[in-house]
C-alpha positions in Angstrom: -11.7 -10.4 -1.3 -8.5 -11.2 0.8 -5.4 -9.4 1.6 -2.0 -10.7 1.6 1.5 -9.0 2.3 5.1 -10.4 2.4 8.1 -8.3 3.5 11.4 -8.8 2.9 14.2 -7.3 5.0 17.8 -8.2 6.0 16.9 -9.9 8.6 14.3 -12.2 6.8 10.7 -12.3 5.9 7.2 -11.5 7.3 4.4 -13.1 5.9 0.7 -12.2 6.5 -2.6 -13.1 5.4 -6.5 -12.7 6.1 -8.7 -16.0 6.0 -12.4 -14.7 4.9 -13.4 -16.1 1.8 -16.9 -14.8 1.9 -18.7 -12.0 3.6 -22.5 -12.1 3.0 -25.1 -10.9 5.5 -25.9 -14.1 6.6 -22.5 -16.1 6.3 -19.5 -15.3 6.9 -17.0 -18.1 5.6 -12.7 -18.2 6.7 -10.3 -20.5 4.9 -6.7 -20.5 5.5 -4.5 -18.6 2.4 -1.0 -19.4 3.9 0.7 -22.7 2.7 3.8 -23.9 3.8 6.3 -26.1 2.2 10.1 -27.3 3.1 12.4 -29.2 4.7 14.6 -27.8 7.7 18.0 -27.1 7.1 17.6 -27.4 3.5 14.9 -25.2 2.0 11.7 -23.3 3.5 8.8 -21.9 1.0 5.8 -20.1 2.3 3.1 -19.4 -0.6 0.2 -16.8 0.2 -3.1 -17.2 -2.2 -5.5 -14.5 -3.2 -8.5 -14.9 -5.9 -10.9 -17.5 -7.0 -11.0 -20.1 -4.1 -11.5 -23.0 -6.3 -8.4 -22.1 -8.6 -6.2 -21.4 -5.4 -7.3 -24.8 -3.7 -6.6 -26.7 -6.9 -3.1 -25.2 -7.1 -2.3 -26.2 -3.7 -3.3 -29.7 -4.0 -1.5 -30.2 -7.3 1.8 -28.7 -5.7 1.2 -31.2 -2.5 0.3 -34.0 -4.9 3.7 -33.5 -7.0 5.6 -33.7 -3.5 3.5 -36.8 -2.3 4.0 -38.6 -5.7 7.8 -37.6 -6.1 7.2 -36.0 -9.1 10.7 -35.4 -10.9 9.9 -31.3 -10.5 8.5 -30.2 -7.4 9.1 -27.6 -4.5 11.0 -29.7 -2.8 13.2 -30.3 -5.6 13.6 -27.0 -7.7 16.8 -25.3 -7.3 15.7 -21.4 -7.2 12.5 -19.3 -6.0 12.9 -18.7 -9.6 12.3 -22.0 -10.7 9.5 -22.2 -8.1 7.7 -19.1 -9.4 7.6 -20.5 -12.7 6.5 -24.0 -11.6 3.5 -22.5 -9.6 2.7 -20.2 -12.3 2.3 -23.0 -14.6 0.1 -25.0 -12.5 -2.0 -21.7 -11.8 -2.6 -21.1 -15.7 -3.3 -24.9 -16.2 -6.1 -24.7 -13.5 -7.6 -21.4 -14.7 -7.9 -22.8 -18.4 -10.0 -26.0 -17.2 -12.7 -23.8 -16.8 -12.0 -21.2 -19.8 -10.4 -18.0 -19.5 -13.0 -15.9 -17.7 -11.3 -13.5 -15.1 -13.2 -14.7 -12.6 -11.5 -18.0 -12.1 -8.0 -16.1 -11.8 -5.7 -16.3 -9.1 -2.4 -14.5 -7.7 0.3 -15.8 -5.5 3.1 -14.7 -3.4 6.0 -17.2 -2.5 8.8 -16.6 -0.5 11.8 -18.2 1.6 15.0 -19.5 1.1 16.9 -22.3 -0.4 20.2 -23.3 0.9 22.8 -21.5 -0.9 20.7 -18.7 -2.0 19.1 -15.6 -0.8 16.0 -15.5 0.6 13.5 -13.6 -1.5 9.7 -13.1 -2.5 7.9 -13.4 -5.4 4.5 -12.2 -6.8 2.8 -14.7 -9.1 0.5 -12.8 -11.9 -2.9 -15.0 -13.1 -1.1 -15.0 -16.4 1.9 -17.0 -14.8 4.4 -14.2 -14.9 5.9 -12.9 -12.2 7.9 -10.4 -10.3 10.6 -9.9 -7.0 10.7 -6.9 -4.6 13.4 -4.6 -4.5 15.5 -2.4 -2.5 13.0 0.6 -3.4 10.0 -1.5 -2.6 11.2 -4.4 -0.2 7.2 -5.7 0.1 4.9 -7.4 -2.0 0.8 -7.4 -1.8 -2.2 -9.5 -3.4 -5.7 -8.9 -2.9 -6.9 -5.6 -1.7 -4.0 -3.8 -1.3 -4.4 -0.3 -1.6 -6.0 0.4 2.2 -2.5 -1.1 3.7 -0.1 0.5 1.2 0.5 3.7 2.9 2.1 2.4 6.3 4.6 0.2 4.2 5.6 2.8 2.0 6.6 5.2 4.8 7.8 2.5 7.5 9.7 -0.4 5.4 13.2 -0.3 4.5 15.6 -3.2 3.9 17.4 -2.4 7.2 14.1 -2.3 9.7 14.3 -5.4 12.2 11.9 -8.2 11.8 9.8 -7.1 14.7 9.1 -3.9 13.3 8.3 -5.3 9.8 5.8 -7.6 11.6 4.1 -4.8 13.4 4.1 -3.0 10.1 2.5 -6.0 8.3 -0.5 -6.3 11.0 -1.0 -2.6 11.2 -1.6 -2.7 7.2 -3.7 -5.8 7.7 -5.9 -3.4 10.5 -6.0 -0.5 8.0 -7.2 -2.9 5.4 -10.2 -4.5 7.6 -11.4 -1.2 9.0 -11.6 -0.2 4.9 -12.8 -3.1 3.7 -15.4 -5.5 5.9 -14.7 -8.5 2.9 -11.1 -8.5 4.7 -10.9 -10.2 8.5 -9.5 -12.7 10.8 -8.3 -14.9 11.5 -4.9 -13.1 10.6 -2.0 -15.7 10.2 1.7 -14.3 10.5 4.8 -16.6 9.6 8.1 -14.9 10.4 11.7 -16.4 8.4 14.5 -15.6 10.1 17.4 -15.5 7.1 19.5 -18.2 7.0 17.9 -20.1 9.7 16.2 -23.1 7.1 13.5 -23.1 9.6 10.0 -21.7 10.0 9.1 -22.2 13.8 7.0 -19.0 14.6 3.6 -19.1 13.1 0.8 -17.3 14.6 -2.8 -17.0 14.3 -5.0 -13.9 15.5 -8.8 -14.7 15.9 -11.6 -12.6 15.7 -11.9 -12.2 19.6 -8.1 -11.7 19.8 -7.0 -9.3 22.5 -4.0 -8.2 20.8 -5.9 -7.3 17.6 -8.5 -5.3 19.6 -5.5 -3.5 21.2 -3.5 -2.7 18.1 -6.8 -1.3 16.5 -7.4 1.0 19.5 -4.1 2.1 19.8 -3.4 2.8 15.7 -6.6 4.7 16.1 -5.4 7.2 19.0 -2.1 7.5 17.5 -3.4 8.6 14.3 -6.0 10.9 16.1 -3.0 12.7 17.9 -0.8 13.0 15.1 -3.6 14.7 13.1 -4.3 17.0 16.0 -0.5 17.9 16.2 0.0 18.9 12.2 0.6 22.2 11.5 -2.2 24.7 11.3 -3.2 25.7 7.9 -1.9 29.1 6.9 -4.7 30.5 5.2 -3.5 33.7 4.9 -0.3 32.2 2.6 -2.8 30.0 0.7 -5.0 33.2 -0.2 -2.3 34.9 -1.7 -1.0 32.5 -3.5 -4.6 31.7 -4.9 -5.0 35.5 -5.4 -1.5 35.5 -7.3 -2.8 32.9 -9.5 -6.2 34.3 -10.3 -4.6 37.7 -11.1 -2.1 35.9 -13.6 -5.0 33.9 -15.2 -7.0 36.9 -15.7 -4.5 39.1 -17.4 -5.2 40.1 -21.2 -3.2 38.2 -23.6 -1.2 40.3 -25.6 
């Protein structure tokens, strides 16, 4: 299992992914799920991957080969992120069909970034090759083990938050996922893209023994416990009253 999230706000985009590909009793394997393609000053495209490792590797290798062989249509020649999503989707479907249509070969991707003259965007590409983009109401996209890290994103992220806040939110989302699912784990990779910069100078990798990951986990646990302890107490009298009224209503004879 894996977990990847991309957050698009007015100030830019945050990409975050774990690197665990296998978490058995005797073996833990890691592999980067974040790839980057671009030309400084012209375009920057980041891709996150989840699903069958052989499929995702094959897709990334095909994308690199198309660039190296100067194919007419590749991530350095396409004119929009919509076209980039279609391109990656077609490659993914073709790679899956090599091995049959079994779901074990499925893969999902998030691509995002900016091409000069166009707005910055993030897209999620499904195993079937179709794709969606983020929205004002949901300015983030997730692939992999998404349910544990979603609540913090829903509560904090909106298009106006600062990039540092979005990055911290992505890391807390990742921490929550790692806490609940041991198949998601470090190294954690984070990429920060600033709107209209056409540069990707901020890429970070947090290892298993990262002091920051430890401090973040501890601080988040303590803040959650403090918040929980400060919640208003349950008003049992009010609850009992409503329950009693409902019971009396349900027990009335039918006329």
